[in-house]
Each structure stands twice: as structure tokens, then as C-alpha cells.
C-alpha positions, -999 to +999 in steps of 0.1 A: +000+000+000+013+034-008+015+063+016-014+082+002-036+052+004-028+047+041-030+084+049-065+087+033-077+055+049-067+069+083-084+102+075-116+083+065-114+064+098-112+096+117-141+114+100-164+083+095-158+067+129-151+095+153-152+131+143-172+139+111-178+174+125-141+181+123-145+187+086-181+198+087-194+164+075-228+150+085-236+113+089-271+099+089-283+078+119-267+047+103-233+063+098-236+069+060-221+100+045-228+114+010-197+108-011-199+142-028-202+159+005-172+139+019-150+148-012-159+185-008-154+186+030-121+167+027-108+191+000-117+221+022-097+204+050-067+199+027-072+162+019-077+155-018-099+124-023-119+114-054-145+087-059-119+063-076-097+065-045-126+058-022-136+028-043-100+015-042-098+019-004-131+000+001-120-027-023-084-032-013-084-026+024-076-058+042-095-048+073-127-040+053-133-008+074-156+009+049-186+001+026-199+020-004-236+019-011-246-001-042-250+031-062-216+044-050-232+076-037-227+070+001-199+056+022-198+044+059-174+029+083-183-007+092-171-008+128-149+011+154-172+040+159-169+062+190-199+083+178-235+071+184-248+055+152-269+024+145-249-001+126-281-019+116-267-052+128-288-081+140-279-101+171-260-133+162-251-163+182-213-164+184-190-194+181-179-210+214-146-190+215-136-156+201-103-139+204-090-105+216-056-092+209-040-068+233-006-059+248+008-079+276+009-049+298-029-048+297-035-083+310-035-074+347-061-047+342-082-070+321-080-096+349-095-070+372-119-051+349-125-073+319-122-061+283-137-027+279-147-006+248-119+020+253-138+049+238-156+028+212-192+017+212-182-020+212-155-044+222-140-059+190-133-097+189-119-119+161-130-154+150-094-164+147-063-160+169-041-148+139-062-117+135-062-111+172-024-115+173-021-088+146-043-065+166-022-071+197+010-062+179-004-027+172-006-021+210+028-035+220+041-069+230+011-090+219-010-115+238-041-132+226-070-138+250-097-163+245-133-152+252-160-177+261-184-160+237-210-188+236-212-189+274-216-151+275-244-153+249-261-180+270-259-156+300-276-128+280-248-108+264-256-096+229-232-102+200-232-087+165-211-096+134-200-066+114-198-066+076-160-069+082-164-102+101-155-085+134-176-097+163-189-069+185-202-069+221-206-041+247-182-056+273-164-088+284-163-093+321-131-110+334-151-142+343-154-150+305-118-144+296-094-173+294-059-160+300-027-177+287-007-195+314+024-176+325+056-192+314 
């Protein structure tokens, strides 16, 4: 990926997940932004984006952070929001285990408090440990925690599966976390 691709993807994450008002952009209640409005607002903020670049980011991004509407006139972030929007996701029954990647220096806090949203609307969980390990690396020396998702669901916790295959839930109390054994 080239630098412009990464820079624009990060910019889109900021404005579509956290701070649309920072460039004067409005999102509807489901997180959709008009592409023409986004292009204009980004240009006014000094970030040149065109519809072809947006299509490329949506198509080529490994993390599938964004979706374009079928007509290509609207765009939204698929997950990771700190702003209050309705993702339009239905509750789903999760697999027995899901995975959470974090830094080893966070393990003691998670043992006490569980896995929190950390400014987001949901805790993000992966269906595989490889993805979780990659996430953990972004935060420091990585560790992968197993989450007893099916048991949580049986105890009344709600789970959603994003369009990007990221599992979402509001919190994970420490009781449901399986920690790796210390060496």
C-alpha cells in the first residue's frame, strides 16, 4: 500500500468513525455520508480524495473498514465508531470462542476489569487467533486472550457480526476471559 492510500484511509477512519464534524461532514443515523459531501469537505480540510480513490480503499483494504452503497453515492465505516450510530446489525449467536488481541501490559487490568470498549461503542473480537495477534501487535508486546463467547451469549450478552467479520459486544467481564498461562 502506498503512503497516500494509508493516509487517506486513516483520514476516513477519523471522520467516518469518530469526528465527522471536524471537517463539517454530517452522517445519517446509520453512519452513512454522502460521497460528494465527503469529497468537498475533505478538500476544504486539505485532503484530496476522489471517488476512484474511495472505491480502491473500500475494495483493497484488508480490514474492510468501509462500505460504499450499491449506487456508490454513500460511504460508511463498518465498525470502530466512538460516535452514536446504528450499525443496523442483528444479534447473532457467536461461536464457542472468540479472540481478543492486546498488549501484555494490559493483562492485569483485564483480569480485574474485563475487556472494555476503550472509547468505542463495542469491544472488537476476532474469530481467529491470527487476526487477534495482529491487533495485539499494534498495541505493544502482543498477547491473545480467548473469550468464552457462547457462554456469554447464554448468559444474556448480545453479539453482533460486522460486515467486516469483526464480532462486537458491549463488554467482556473477566469471568469470561481465558488467560494464557504464565511461562
